[in-house]
KEDO-307261 format. One line per 4 residues: their letters; for each residue x negated, y, z negated of C-alpha. Coordinates in Angstrom, 3 decimals. Example, Ala and Ser with C-alpha at 12.3 -4.5 7.8 and 13.67 -1.06 7.14 Angstrom:
2
as> -12.300/-4.500/-7.800 ~ -13.670/-1.060/-7.140
This chain:
357
mddl> -130.061/101.494/-104.067 ~ -128.174/103.728/-101.664 ~ -129.475/101.642/-98.784 ~ -128.343/98.399/-100.518
reky> -124.928/99.886/-101.237 ~ -124.422/100.981/-97.623 ~ -125.762/97.675/-96.286 ~ -123.544/95.342/-98.310
ltli> -120.398/97.450/-98.249 ~ -120.627/97.537/-94.456 ~ -121.306/93.783/-94.194 ~ -118.431/93.021/-96.573
kdva> -116.076/95.217/-94.586 ~ -116.929/93.480/-91.296 ~ -117.029/89.849/-92.535 ~ -114.621/87.635/-90.565
deaa> -113.813/84.695/-92.855 ~ -114.111/83.434/-96.412 ~ -117.066/81.136/-95.641 ~ -119.143/84.068/-94.315
leel> -117.998/86.150/-97.282 ~ -119.324/83.520/-99.709 ~ -122.685/83.507/-97.963 ~ -122.773/87.267/-98.249
rvqa> -121.985/87.107/-101.992 ~ -124.881/84.708/-102.559 ~ -127.157/86.940/-100.525 ~ -126.237/90.026/-102.561
vgkk> -125.470/88.992/-106.162 ~ -126.422/85.309/-106.292 ~ -129.280/84.141/-108.529 ~ -131.754/84.962/-105.785
geis> -129.759/87.759/-104.197 ~ -131.231/91.151/-103.444 ~ -129.362/92.988/-106.196 ~ -130.129/90.224/-108.723
lkmr> -133.836/90.441/-107.902 ~ -133.699/94.193/-108.441 ~ -132.200/93.580/-111.867 ~ -135.160/91.397/-112.782
elgk> -137.536/94.265/-111.997 ~ -136.126/96.242/-114.917 ~ -138.453/94.376/-117.306 ~ -141.501/95.829/-115.563
mtpe> -140.284/99.413/-115.869 ~ -141.008/101.912/-118.603 ~ -138.185/102.686/-121.031 ~ -137.561/105.973/-119.325
erqv> -137.285/104.329/-115.869 ~ -134.967/101.611/-117.233 ~ -132.600/104.242/-118.619 ~ -132.166/105.595/-115.098
agpa> -132.369/102.411/-112.997 ~ -130.355/100.121/-115.345 ~ -126.994/101.925/-115.194 ~ -127.425/102.513/-111.457
lnal> -128.050/98.788/-110.753 ~ -125.100/97.736/-112.922 ~ -122.869/100.202/-111.107 ~ -124.097/98.880/-107.743
kdev> -123.516/95.279/-108.802 ~ -119.977/96.072/-110.024 ~ -119.162/97.977/-106.825 ~ -120.383/95.114/-104.588
nsal> -118.444/92.525/-106.647 ~ -115.306/94.637/-106.439 ~ -115.729/94.927/-102.668 ~ -116.260/91.155/-102.404
nark> -113.087/90.404/-104.412 ~ -111.033/92.909/-102.431 ~ -112.245/91.462/-99.112 ~ -111.547/87.927/-100.304
asla> -107.952/88.854/-101.196 ~ -107.596/90.624/-97.845 ~ -108.820/87.576/-95.910 ~ -106.436/85.292/-97.902
daal> -103.500/87.567/-97.084 ~ -104.445/87.585/-93.413 ~ -104.708/83.779/-93.363 ~ -101.282/83.496/-94.992
eerl> -99.758/85.885/-92.480 ~ -101.199/83.857/-89.613 ~ -99.895/80.616/-91.106 ~ -96.430/82.056/-91.637
asew> -96.396/83.288/-88.061 ~ -97.225/79.825/-86.705 ~ -95.205/77.739/-89.211 ~ -92.138/79.924/-89.615
ldvt> -88.894/78.459/-90.910 ~ -85.449/79.936/-90.426 ~ -83.938/79.525/-93.894 ~ -80.495/80.379/-92.519
lpgr> -80.405/77.095/-90.573 ~ -78.525/74.183/-92.202 ~ -80.643/71.791/-94.212 ~ -81.446/68.234/-93.227
rrpa> -78.316/66.075/-93.292 ~ -78.195/63.412/-95.942 ~ -77.705/59.895/-94.583 ~ -73.982/59.358/-94.270
gtih> -72.116/56.109/-94.794 ~ -70.186/54.570/-91.918 ~ -66.832/52.856/-91.611 ~ -66.943/49.101/-91.021
pisq> -65.533/48.060/-87.601 ~ -62.901/45.908/-89.333 ~ -61.641/48.906/-91.308 ~ -61.647/51.024/-88.163
vwee> -59.685/48.489/-86.105 ~ -57.292/47.989/-89.028 ~ -56.548/51.723/-88.942 ~ -56.217/51.655/-85.154
ltai> -53.664/48.839/-85.349 ~ -51.708/50.671/-88.026 ~ -51.608/53.866/-85.958 ~ -50.452/52.044/-82.814
fasl> -47.670/50.041/-84.426 ~ -46.564/53.005/-86.523 ~ -45.909/54.829/-83.256 ~ -43.706/51.874/-82.237
gfsv> -41.678/52.027/-85.426 ~ -43.407/49.297/-87.437 ~ -44.195/49.745/-91.134 ~ -47.007/48.014/-93.021
aegp> -46.193/45.183/-95.437 ~ -48.558/43.483/-97.881 ~ -48.565/40.312/-99.927 ~ -50.740/38.248/-102.295
qies> -53.823/36.454/-101.009 ~ -53.138/33.475/-103.285 ~ -49.885/31.938/-102.096 ~ -47.706/29.045/-103.158
dwyn> -47.388/26.035/-100.920 ~ -43.822/27.138/-100.213 ~ -44.591/30.585/-98.797 ~ -47.726/29.504/-96.915
fdal> -46.309/26.331/-95.328 ~ -42.788/25.146/-96.172 ~ -40.934/28.415/-95.635 ~ -42.692/28.749/-92.268
nipg> -41.398/25.359/-91.078 ~ -44.843/23.734/-91.293 ~ -44.234/20.040/-92.064 ~ -46.117/18.116/-94.709
hhpa> -48.065/16.094/-92.152 ~ -49.324/19.146/-90.264 ~ -53.178/19.259/-89.958 ~ -53.256/22.829/-91.318
raem> -52.184/21.465/-94.708 ~ -55.205/19.164/-94.991 ~ -57.895/20.076/-97.502 ~ -60.481/20.127/-94.738
dtfy> -58.737/23.198/-93.283 ~ -57.194/24.903/-96.316 ~ -58.628/26.101/-99.627 ~ -56.425/24.707/-102.421
mhre> -56.570/26.194/-105.905 ~ -57.743/23.893/-108.688 ~ -55.021/22.332/-110.861 ~ -55.439/20.670/-114.227
dgdn> -54.256/17.095/-114.686 ~ -50.567/17.004/-115.483 ~ -49.849/20.400/-113.917 ~ -46.532/19.887/-112.094
rpph> -46.267/23.364/-110.648 ~ -46.301/23.695/-106.830 ~ -49.841/23.855/-105.424 ~ -51.335/27.230/-104.542
vlrt> -53.707/28.043/-101.693 ~ -55.769/30.912/-100.367 ~ -53.373/32.005/-97.645 ~ -54.308/30.677/-94.223
htsp> -52.423/33.452/-92.370 ~ -50.442/36.577/-93.210 ~ -47.164/34.954/-92.140 ~ -46.104/34.492/-95.816
vqir> -45.747/38.279/-95.931 ~ -43.000/37.918/-93.311 ~ -40.993/35.623/-95.586 ~ -41.470/37.904/-98.590
smea> -40.475/40.955/-96.545 ~ -37.348/39.253/-95.229 ~ -36.397/38.278/-98.766 ~ -36.949/41.813/-100.036
qgap> -35.543/43.883/-97.142 ~ -33.267/41.628/-95.138 ~ -32.453/42.545/-91.539 ~ -33.000/44.558/-89.420
irii> -36.731/44.733/-90.082 ~ -39.835/45.774/-88.191 ~ -43.200/45.252/-89.934 ~ -46.834/44.400/-89.410
apgr> -48.812/42.508/-92.054 ~ -52.582/43.044/-91.828 ~ -54.846/41.369/-94.360 ~ -57.509/38.848/-95.327
vyrs> -56.928/35.162/-94.686 ~ -58.968/32.048/-95.481 ~ -59.741/28.801/-93.665 ~ -62.441/26.192/-94.101
dydq> -64.462/26.913/-90.973 ~ -67.793/28.580/-90.193 ~ -69.575/29.163/-86.862 ~ -70.254/31.986/-84.374
thtp> -66.534/32.713/-83.916 ~ -65.159/31.488/-87.272 ~ -65.790/32.410/-90.897 ~ -64.161/31.141/-94.127
mfhq> -62.639/34.588/-94.682 ~ -61.408/36.717/-91.812 ~ -58.641/39.198/-90.992 ~ -55.310/38.928/-89.210
vegl> -52.381/41.165/-88.441 ~ -48.983/39.653/-87.863 ~ -45.937/41.440/-86.539 ~ -42.247/40.770/-87.102
aidk> -39.193/42.418/-85.579 ~ -35.657/41.202/-86.314 ~ -32.431/42.715/-84.996 ~ -29.204/41.809/-83.228
dism> -30.284/41.637/-79.588 ~ -34.080/41.171/-79.618 ~ -35.507/38.964/-76.867 ~ -38.815/37.821/-75.371
ahlk> -38.646/40.873/-73.113 ~ -38.990/43.127/-76.168 ~ -41.935/41.021/-77.355 ~ -43.640/41.316/-73.959
wtle> -43.201/45.101/-73.833 ~ -44.462/45.541/-77.408 ~ -47.597/43.501/-76.767 ~ -48.286/45.286/-73.480
efcr> -48.008/48.687/-75.177 ~ -50.275/47.538/-77.974 ~ -52.970/46.145/-75.633 ~ -52.857/49.170/-73.330
tffe> -53.273/51.578/-76.240 ~ -55.766/49.549/-78.240 ~ -58.141/48.809/-75.344 ~ -57.587/52.347/-73.996
vdgv> -56.820/51.366/-70.407 ~ -54.097/52.673/-68.112 ~ -52.577/49.269/-67.426 ~ -52.756/45.690/-68.665
elrf> -51.428/42.407/-67.391 ~ -50.439/39.709/-69.845 ~ -49.840/36.036/-69.161 ~ -47.579/34.035/-71.468
rash> -48.366/30.320/-71.696 ~ -45.921/27.930/-73.332 ~ -47.297/26.596/-76.605 ~ -46.096/25.276/-79.954
fpft> -46.106/26.954/-83.341 ~ -43.915/25.562/-86.128 ~ -42.605/29.011/-87.062 ~ -41.536/30.193/-83.575
epsa> -39.305/28.728/-80.867 ~ -39.991/29.284/-78.020 ~ -43.711/29.870/-78.616 ~ -46.307/31.355/-76.301
evdi> -50.025/32.019/-76.294 ~ -50.852/35.322/-74.661 ~ -53.758/35.903/-72.263 ~ -54.912/39.252/-70.924
rcsw> -56.363/39.846/-67.460 ~ -60.024/40.796/-67.625 ~ -63.369/40.790/-65.852 ~ -66.775/39.607/-67.104
qggt> -68.726/41.135/-64.227 ~ -72.307/41.879/-65.234 ~ -71.723/40.306/-68.630 ~ -69.484/43.207/-69.699
lkig> -65.863/42.684/-70.639 ~ -63.410/44.931/-68.797 ~ -59.765/44.723/-69.753 ~ -57.004/45.156/-67.175
egdd> -58.960/44.167/-64.074 ~ -60.650/41.162/-62.488 ~ -59.635/37.548/-61.962 ~ -60.312/36.092/-65.427
wlei> -57.950/35.582/-68.345 ~ -58.745/35.850/-72.033 ~ -56.587/34.471/-74.842 ~ -55.976/37.143/-77.475
lgsg> -52.986/36.127/-79.622 ~ -50.061/33.801/-80.342 ~ -46.398/34.804/-80.330 ~ -42.809/33.684/-79.971
mvhp> -39.233/34.039/-81.151 ~ -38.815/33.439/-84.881 ~ -37.608/29.914/-85.588 ~ -34.045/29.786/-87.019
kvlq> -35.275/27.788/-90.028 ~ -37.818/30.528/-90.835 ~ -35.070/33.156/-90.701 ~ -32.927/31.007/-92.965
nggi> -35.805/30.495/-95.431 ~ -36.237/34.269/-95.531 ~ -32.580/34.754/-96.458 ~ -31.414/35.916/-93.017
dpke> -28.522/34.332/-91.105 ~ -29.968/32.977/-87.805 ~ -26.489/33.004/-86.223 ~ -26.306/36.784/-86.595
wqgf> -29.940/37.885/-86.290 ~ -32.936/36.980/-84.143 ~ -36.405/38.360/-83.642 ~ -39.968/37.912/-82.463
afgv> -43.286/37.455/-84.236 ~ -46.934/37.548/-83.198 ~ -50.357/37.126/-84.775 ~ -53.649/38.751/-83.802
gidr> -57.147/38.192/-85.195 ~ -58.451/41.632/-86.200 ~ -62.072/40.440/-86.171 ~ -61.638/38.906/-82.717
iaml> -60.213/41.992/-81.007 ~ -62.842/44.141/-82.764 ~ -65.533/41.930/-81.193 ~ -63.886/42.238/-77.771
kygi> -63.384/45.995/-77.860 ~ -66.747/47.003/-79.324 ~ -68.995/44.303/-77.837 ~ -69.946/42.547/-81.079
pdlr> -71.315/39.061/-80.236 ~ -71.277/37.216/-83.573 ~ -68.410/37.179/-86.058 ~ -70.708/36.208/-88.930
affd> -72.494/39.577/-88.676 ~ -69.311/41.259/-89.958 ~ -70.011/39.797/-93.409 ~ -73.844/39.913/-93.604
sdlr> -74.035/43.327/-95.348 ~ -76.815/44.417/-92.978 ~ -77.085/48.216/-93.113 ~ -78.851/48.326/-89.749
wlrh> -75.899/46.523/-88.151 ~ -73.412/48.800/-89.880 ~ -75.254/51.943/-88.773 ~ -75.185/50.640/-85.198
ygfa> -71.559/49.487/-85.041 ~ -70.066/51.642/-87.810 ~ -67.848/54.687/-87.368 ~ -68.074/58.171/-88.801
aldq> -66.144/58.577/-92.042 ~ -63.941/61.316/-90.558 ~ -63.301/59.494/-87.269 ~ -59.681/58.705/-88.070
pdla> -57.762/56.890/-85.306 ~ -55.269/59.206/-83.657 ~ -53.111/58.315/-80.649 ~ -53.108/61.928/-79.458
ggls> -56.855/62.464/-79.826 ~ -57.975/58.939/-78.912 ~ -58.439/55.859/-81.058 ~ -62.223/55.410/-80.828
r> -63.664/58.898/-80.494
């Protein structure tokens, strides 16, 4: 028994892994193990021999089992230590960031416009999206035969038979806000009116609902020169270039006289739009001096006051600045698109720090 004790305690001490330890357990105390076979020999002994050999074999068996269990725990601890050493984790590091929402490009450009014009002294004005025929057309000097008033271009609200109230429409531009602001504030006034507008059109560059911002400035001595400077400052700041060149082309809008469409010098070299350089021109907005009838409809004396107005498509300049090819994608609710073109929630436009950081 002393030889068995020394043999197995030494083997247990030197075993290298749990698989070898299990083989050793079977060899020692398994059903056919050496110590188990010795236990079976007790039946062949005399009572006197069993009284001596029995307790000794039980003690040996218990000692070997205890050594096996201790070695098994030791090997498990060693394996854990090795795993921790190879798979360590610094719990002081920040955890995995949760997916964060992003700001839609329209919202971002809206904020950029607001920041730019605020720096030029313009305040933001708002108005209803369902407008009367008067505010949307008549007050803006748009005659009854104008194509914009046709049902194929404008969404008219349903009216019951016998309803004699003036028709209402989903506003086709934010110009009605100019009339409401003139009525409420009078002159002088300097506002921008960003918001949703609606027209019956749908293709790669048109959608039934889109966004515009219109500007209005009325004072004693305002001229086209002030309009030109304002638009140049806006384009230079918005497109984040050192210099821009604008081209004013004579046009016709019922609510301005004279009227001009504004182009900006650009380059399409390599299929990439670059503002402020090159030999191409790109139309970006419409503008002009406010028509005297529009001033009068807004409650302002056109003999004493004058001013300029302009309108810009927010969706359009967002596409130009951030390289977005299809206007319809703005309204598809595709999270992949929004993650690609969206902005960080805390990326607030700031003229000092940069609009599109």
